[in-house]
BAFI-3210 file (N, C-alpha, C; in Angstrom, 3 decimals, decimal comma, padded with zeros to 6 digits):
// residues 81
n [1|2|3|4|5|6|7|8|9|10|11|12|13|14|15|16|17|18|19|20|21|22|23|24|25|26|27|28|29|30|31|32|33|34|35|36|37|38|39|40|41|42|43|44|45|46|47|48|49|50|51|52|53|54|55|56|57|58|59|60|61|62|63|64|65|66|67|68|69|70|71|72|73|74|75|76|77|78|79|80|81]
n.u [-027,477|-024,552|-024,104|-022,474|-022,499|-022,148|-019,542|-018,088|-018,922|-017,814|-015,078|-014,547|-014,876|-012,766|-010,588|-010,503|-009,211|-006,787|-003,240|-003,564|-003,195|-004,717|-006,746|-007,078|-009,337|-009,016|-011,010|-010,307|-011,505|-013,177|-014,120|-011,712|-009,714|-007,676|-006,039|-004,691|-002,458|-002,347|-001,540|-003,522|-002,546|-003,055|-005,736|-007,413|-009,139|-010,366|-009,233|-007,667|-004,784|-002,915|-000,533|000,816|001,943|005,157|005,701|007,220|009,862|009,397|009,211|007,486|004,426|002,761|-000,459|-003,276|-006,664|-010,118|-012,999|-015,207|-014,618|-014,757|-017,503|-018,720|-017,973|-015,568|-013,182|-012,639|-012,328|-010,978|-010,404|-007,427|-007,277]
n.v [-007,323|-005,590|-002,454|-001,171|001,747|002,082|001,109|003,223|005,430|004,999|004,943|007,496|008,715|007,571|008,688|011,334|011,048|010,249|009,696|010,600|010,030|007,042|004,825|001,418|-001,303|-004,766|-007,387|-010,682|-013,241|-015,591|-013,764|-012,460|-009,755|-007,200|-004,191|-001,400|001,393|003,293|004,581|005,671|004,859|004,702|004,828|002,606|001,419|-001,102|-001,785|-000,715|000,664|000,382|001,516|000,103|001,332|000,882|-001,426|-002,262|-002,705|-003,702|-003,843|-001,379|-002,188|-002,919|-003,305|-004,460|-004,056|-004,606|-002,870|-004,046|-005,348|-003,240|-002,565|-004,793|-004,852|-006,149|-004,757|-001,857|001,632|004,574|008,047|009,210|011,013]
n.w [003,925|002,949|001,705|-001,284|-001,085|001,703|002,178|000,677|001,992|004,609|003,877|003,053|005,664|007,003|005,651|006,556|008,874|008,391|009,162|011,636|015,274|016,746|018,644|018,282|018,377|018,142|017,623|018,340|018,283|020,520|023,178|023,192|022,835|021,367|022,315|020,798|020,021|017,276|013,921|011,217|008,100|005,466|003,049|000,791|-002,148|-001,335|001,090|004,263|005,787|008,766|011,112|013,758|016,816|018,212|021,009|024,159|023,252|020,579|017,081|014,779|013,612|010,472|009,488|007,557|006,958|005,894|005,002|005,857|008,016|010,171|009,769|010,560|013,172|013,919|014,084|015,801|015,705|017,237|017,870|019,400|022,480]
ca.u [-026,429|-023,763|-024,033|-021,211|-022,375|-021,668|-018,056|-017,625|-018,956|-016,887|-013,696|-014,405|-014,706|-011,293|-009,748|-010,395|-008,309|-005,433|-002,202|-003,800|-003,234|-006,020|-006,856|-007,777|-009,582|-009,058|-011,584|-009,541|-012,130|-014,103|-013,859|-010,304|-009,564|-006,307|-006,286|-003,421|-002,367|-001,807|-001,666|-004,006|-001,514|-003,549|-006,993|-007,480|-010,689|-010,982|-008,727|-007,017|-003,643|-002,593|000,763|000,790|003,158|005,883|005,599|008,256|011,015|008,907|009,239|006,187|003,812|001,957|-001,489|-004,257|-007,994|-011,138|-013,973|-016,259|-014,219|-015,447|-019,046|-019,025|-017,313|-014,466|-012,253|-013,141|-011,292|-011,509|-009,442|-006,904|-007,502]
ca.v [-007,112|-004,203|-001,895|-000,389|003,020|002,000|001,110|004,457|006,436|004,648|005,163|008,950|009,080|007,326|009,613|012,523|010,814|009,632|010,193|011,056|008,907|006,477|003,535|000,302|-002,590|-005,836|-008,638|-011,908|-014,637|-015,731|-012,916|-011,975|-008,503|-006,383|-002,745|-000,865|002,704|003,313|005,618|005,321|005,216|005,046|004,067|002,159|001,089|-002,270|-001,930|000,497|000,093|000,815|001,231|000,057|002,030|-000,173|-001,460|-003,157|-002,981|-004,429|-003,067|-000,965|-003,199|-002,446|-004,194|-004,017|-004,393|-004,330|-002,031|-004,898|-005,432|-002,133|-002,666|-006,112|-004,720|-006,939|-003,746|-000,491|002,701|005,893|008,975|009,471|012,225]
ca.w [002,898|003,206|000,430|-001,780|-000,439|002,960|002,141|000,313|003,219|005,618|003,402|003,281|006,995|007,570|004,918|007,368|010,090|007,958|009,739|013,114|016,267|017,044|019,309|017,542|019,081|017,297|018,137|017,773|018,747|021,629|024,241|022,971|022,022|021,506|022,070|020,459|019,666|015,902|012,987|009,930|007,145|004,010|002,599|-000,513|-002,331|-000,665|002,535|004,750|006,548|010,139|011,599|015,239|017,642|018,928|022,447|024,686|022,283|019,356|015,829|014,488|012,577|009,418|009,167|006,689|007,272|004,882|005,505|006,376|009,492|010,946|009,674|011,506|014,541|014,173|014,398|016,212|015,793|017,858|017,945|020,824|023,029]
c.u [-025,789|-023,660|-022,713|-021,180|-021,990|-020,145|-017,496|-017,811|-018,124|-015,458|-013,533|-014,258|-013,309|-010,316|-009,628|-009,463|-006,936|-004,399|-002,367|-003,574|-004,463|-005,608|-007,681|-007,982|-009,976|-009,817|-011,022|-010,282|-012,835|-013,535|-012,409|-010,343|-008,354|-006,696|-004,991|-003,540|-001,693|-001,986|-002,449|-003,150|-002,037|-004,861|-007,012|-008,829|-011,199|-010,429|-008,120|-005,809|-003,423|-001,169|000,790|002,022|003,880|005,753|006,583|009,273|010,697|009,175|007,787|005,778|002,761|000,724|-002,545|-005,636|-008,927|-012,133|-015,051|-015,920|-014,738|-017,040|-019,513|-018,588|-016,170|-013,225|-013,017|-012,056|-011,881|-010,158|-008,732|-007,118|-006,408]
c.v [-005,703|-003,770|-001,244|001,095|003,152|002,005|002,498|005,467|006,366|005,046|006,701|009,368|008,839|008,100|010,940|012,273|010,225|010,356|010,703|009,752|008,391|005,315|002,673|-000,879|-003,607|-007,021|-009,896|-013,250|-014,464|-014,904|-012,485|-010,711|-007,744|-005,058|-002,192|000,444|002,507|004,362|005,132|005,837|005,576|004,227|003,719|001,751|-000,022|-002,364|-000,663|-000,123|001,095|000,577|001,350|000,651|000,800|-000,164|-002,579|-003,689|-003,650|-003,429|-002,552|-001,933|-002,644|-003,591|-003,454|-004,761|-003,957|-003,568|-002,963|-005,209|-004,393|-002,191|-003,836|-006,109|-005,717|-006,088|-002,431|000,445|003,991|006,701|009,027|010,824|013,046]
c.w [003,129|001,797|000,017|-001,140|000,866|003,083|001,796|001,306|004,378|005,249|003,490|004,587|007,505|006,833|005,670|008,468|009,799|008,547|011,151|014,080|016,696|017,963|018,496|018,292|018,164|018,011|017,557|018,218|019,978|022,803|024,430|022,172|022,314|021,265|021,911|019,999|018,180|015,070|011,778|008,800|005,780|003,826|001,093|-000,897|-001,630|000,737|002,898|005,677|007,929|010,498|013,116|015,747|018,152|020,502|022,907|023,782|020,929|018,172|015,584|013,543|011,648|009,328|008,360|007,107|006,044|005,601|006,185|007,918|010,413|010,842|010,440|012,932|014,924|014,642|014,699|016,285|016,333|017,931|019,342|021,184|023,573]
res [m|i|s|a|k|s|f|d|k|l|r|k|k|l|d|t|i|e|g|r|p|i|v|v|t|m|r|r|g|h|k|r|a|q|v|k|r|a|t|l|v|k|t|y|p|g|v|f|t|l|r|l|y|p|q|n|g|e|e|s|t|l|l|s|f|n|y|a|d|i|l|t|k|a|v|e|i|s|l|c|s]
***
């Protein structure tokens, strides 16, 4: 079971990278993953939002995820170098 402390600790870590460029890996099912560049827009008590950088003439996209997505490794975030 994932504790509320884990969510709070994760949220505080994400607060430190708010507004910075990141690389997000989203696992979308059986052996499918999308890797995108994004910016962490805002953290909320239950979710956090990312703005994906536009690619190939697309508009930028705003996505939201819950903290359990990171803890279950459905979403992975790393800072851009």
